[in-house]
KEDRENDREN-990086 format. One line per 10 residues: number of its first residue (from 1); their letters; for each residue x negated, y negated, z negated of C-alpha. Coordinates in Angstrom, 2 decimals, decimal comma, m for minus. Example, Ala and Ser with C-alpha at 12.3 -4.5 7.8 and 13.67 -1.06 7.14 Angstrom:
1> as> m12,30/4,50/m7,80 ~ m13,67/1,06/m7,14
//
This chain:
1> xxxxxxxxxx> m123,54/m90,01/m106,32 ~ m120,98/m89,17/m108,96 ~ m118,95/m87,10/m106,50 ~ m121,89/m84,88/m105,53 ~ m122,71/m84,34/m109,22 ~ m119,13/m83,24/m109,89 ~ m119,23/m80,98/m106,85 ~ m122,51/m79,35/m108,02 ~ m121,11/m78,88/m111,52 ~ m117,98/m77,22/m110,09
11> xxxxxxxxxx> m120,08/m74,81/m107,97 ~ m122,19/m73,87/m111,00 ~ m119,04/m73,23/m113,05 ~ m117,57/m71,05/m110,26 ~ m120,79/m69,07/m109,97 ~ m120,86/m68,57/m113,72 ~ m117,22/m67,40/m113,70 ~ m117,93/m64,90/m110,91 ~ m120,95/m63,57/m112,81 ~ m118,88/m63,15/m115,97
21> xxxxxxxxxx> m116,11/m61,34/m114,08 ~ m118,66/m59,05/m112,39 ~ m120,23/m58,24/m115,77 ~ m116,82/m57,38/m117,23 ~ m115,98/m55,10/m114,28 ~ m119,37/m53,35/m114,53 ~ m119,00/m52,86/m118,29 ~ m115,49/m51,44/m117,81 ~ m116,67/m49,05/m115,11 ~ m119,53/m47,79/m117,29
31> xxxxxxxxxx> m117,21/m47,30/m120,25 ~ m114,69/m45,35/m118,16 ~ m117,42/m43,15/m116,67 ~ m118,83/m42,47/m120,11 ~ m115,40/m41,51/m121,47 ~ m114,73/m39,24/m118,49 ~ m118,06/m37,42/m118,82 ~ m117,74/m36,97/m122,57 ~ m114,28/m35,42/m122,17 ~ m115,85/m32,76/m119,92
41> xxxxxxxxxx> m118,63/m31,89/m122,36 ~ m118,12/m28,73/m124,41 ~ m117,56/m29,24/m128,11 ~ m119,99/m26,43/m128,92 ~ m123,40/m26,72/m127,30 ~ m123,92/m22,95/m127,56 ~ m120,61/m22,06/m125,92 ~ m120,65/m20,51/m122,48 ~ m118,86/m22,53/m119,80 ~ m115,69/m20,89/m118,50
51> xxxxxxxxxx> m117,12/m20,92/m114,96 ~ m119,80/m18,42/m115,97 ~ m117,39/m16,30/m118,02 ~ m113,89/m16,98/m116,66 ~ m112,32/m14,02/m118,45 ~ m113,44/m15,17/m121,92 ~ m111,45/m17,64/m123,99 ~ m112,99/m21,08/m124,17 ~ m114,17/m22,47/m127,51 ~ m111,14/m24,76/m127,61
61> xxxxxxxxxx> m108,70/m21,90/m127,03 ~ m107,60/m23,26/m123,66 ~ m106,30/m20,84/m121,04 ~ m109,00/m19,79/m118,57 ~ m108,81/m18,52/m115,02 ~ m109,42/m14,82/m114,51 ~ m110,86/m13,64/m111,18 ~ m109,02/m10,88/m109,32 ~ m108,91/m9,24/m105,92 ~ m105,71/m8,52/m104,02
71> xxxxxxxxxx> m105,45/m4,85/m103,03 ~ m104,26/m4,41/m99,44 ~ m102,62/m1,60/m97,49 ~ m100,81/0,37/m100,18 ~ m97,12/1,27/m100,47 ~ m94,97/2,59/m103,31 ~ m94,13/6,26/m102,85 ~ m90,46/7,27/m102,70 ~ m89,10/7,83/m106,19 ~ m92,18/6,35/m107,88
81> xxxxxxxxxx> m91,75/3,80/m110,66 ~ m94,23/1,21/m111,87 ~ m95,19/1,33/m115,55 ~ m93,19/m1,03/m117,76 ~ m96,35/m3,00/m118,62 ~ m97,26/m3,26/m114,88 ~ m100,75/m1,99/m115,71 ~ m102,46/1,01/m114,11 ~ m105,80/1,98/m115,61 ~ m106,74/5,25/m113,90
91> xxxxxxxxxx> m106,89/6,73/m110,40 ~ m104,56/9,66/m111,11 ~ m101,70/7,39/m112,20 ~ m102,36/5,03/m109,29 ~ m102,34/7,87/m106,75 ~ m99,07/9,22/m108,18 ~ m97,36/5,86/m107,55 ~ m99,02/4,53/m104,38 ~ m99,81/5,88/m100,95 ~ m102,35/4,49/m98,50
101> xxxxxxxxxx> m100,98/2,49/m95,59 ~ m104,00/2,67/m93,30 ~ m103,74/0,82/m90,00 ~ m106,17/0,44/m87,10 ~ m109,12/m1,93/m87,35 ~ m111,56/m2,87/m90,11 ~ m108,88/m4,75/m92,09 ~ m106,59/m1,73/m91,92 ~ m108,36/0,26/m94,61 ~ m106,86/0,21/m98,10
111> xxxxxxxxxx> m108,87/m1,84/m100,58 ~ m111,16/0,38/m102,63 ~ m110,49/0,38/m106,37 ~ m113,13/1,53/m108,85 ~ m111,19/2,43/m111,99 ~ m114,45/2,80/m113,95 ~ m114,90/m0,98/m113,62 ~ m111,36/m2,23/m112,97 ~ m107,67/m1,78/m113,60 ~ m104,72/m3,02/m111,56
121> xxxxxxxxxx> m101,64/m5,10/m112,19 ~ m98,77/m4,20/m109,88 ~ m95,43/m5,93/m109,31 ~ m92,57/m5,18/m106,95 ~ m89,22/m6,68/m106,07 ~ m87,35/m3,41/m105,88 ~ m85,56/m2,30/m102,71 ~ m84,54/m5,22/m100,45 ~ m83,17/m5,66/m96,96 ~ m84,88/m9,01/m96,30
131> xxxxxxxxxx> m88,32/m9,90/m95,03 ~ m90,11/m10,36/m98,36 ~ m93,66/m11,39/m99,19 ~ m95,30/m11,31/m102,62 ~ m98,33/m13,60/m102,91 ~ m100,71/m13,84/m105,88 ~ m101,17/m17,38/m107,18 ~ m103,37/m17,14/m110,26 ~ m104,15/m15,08/m113,35 ~ m105,04/m16,71/m116,65
141> xxxxxxxxxx> m106,31/m15,51/m119,99 ~ m103,91/m17,42/m122,21 ~ m104,99/m18,63/m125,64 ~ m102,29/m16,44/m127,27 ~ m104,09/m13,27/m126,14 ~ m102,03/m12,50/m123,01 ~ m102,94/m12,26/m119,37 ~ m100,41/m14,36/m117,48 ~ m100,03/m13,49/m113,79 ~ m98,30/m16,04/m111,56
151> xxxxxxxxxx> m97,13/m14,91/m108,14 ~ m94,77/m16,16/m105,43 ~ m91,83/m14,36/m103,84 ~ m90,82/m15,52/m100,38 ~ m87,75/m14,05/m98,72 ~ m86,86/m14,52/m95,08 ~ m84,48/m13,04/m92,55 ~ m82,21/m10,07/m93,17 ~ m83,54/m6,77/m91,82 ~ m81,74/m3,54/m90,94
161> xxxxxxxxxx> m83,82/m1,29/m93,20 ~ m84,83/m1,18/m96,85 ~ m88,33/m2,06/m98,07 ~ m90,04/m2,14/m101,49 ~ m92,50/m5,04/m101,37 ~ m95,39/m4,60/m103,76 ~ m98,29/m6,75/m104,91 ~ m101,38/m5,19/m106,46 ~ m104,29/m7,11/m107,95 ~ m107,58/m5,65/m109,18
171> xxxxxxxxxx> m108,87/m7,03/m112,50 ~ m111,99/m6,48/m114,64 ~ m111,64/m3,42/m116,91 ~ m112,77/m5,47/m119,95 ~ m109,31/m7,07/m120,01 ~ m107,15/m3,94/m119,72 ~ m106,05/m3,94/m123,36 ~ m104,48/m7,38/m123,14 ~ m100,69/m7,56/m122,75 ~ m99,47/m8,92/m119,42
181> xxxxxx> m96,83/m11,53/m118,78 ~ m95,48/m11,95/m115,24 ~ m94,28/m15,29/m113,90 ~ m92,65/m15,30/m110,46 ~ m92,05/m18,39/m108,34 ~ m89,65/m18,55/m105,42
//
C-alpha cells in the first residue's frame, strides 16, 4: 500500500511541475508579444503612419521609404550632361538631355513623366564598353533632410561599342527641394 501511495504522490508532483512549467512558458510568450507590439506602436497617437505618408518624416525622425517609378526607354543624347545634383524638374531640361528609345510592343513606349506632379532623379555610369545594368534599389527620406537613392551597378562581358547606361526614377514633386545623395552598390 505504501508503494502505491508513493507512486501517486510522485505522479501528482510531476503533474504539478508540468503545470508550473507550462504557466511560465505562457507568461513568457505573452510578455514577449506585448513587448513586440508596444515597440511597433507610434509614440504620438496623432502621428500619421509612414505607410500612409511614406515621403514624410516619421515622428521619431527615422528614415522613411519614398515611392518612385522607374522610367523606361530613354537614352542620354550625345554631348548631353546630367545636372550635378542629378535632379531634373522640368520637361524642357529633360528633353534637352534625353531622347526616347521607343521599341515595338506595349512595353516599348517611354514612361510618361508629368513634371507638374513629379521630378526625376537620373544617374549614369559614363561611357563604358561593358554590358552594364543600373537597377534602382530604394529611395529614402533620411532624417537629416536628404533623399538617399540606393542603386546597383552590374557589369558583364566586354562589348565592341560604347554605351552610356542611365537610370531614371520618377519621384513626387513635393520632395524636389531636398538634396539628393547617391549610393551605388556593385
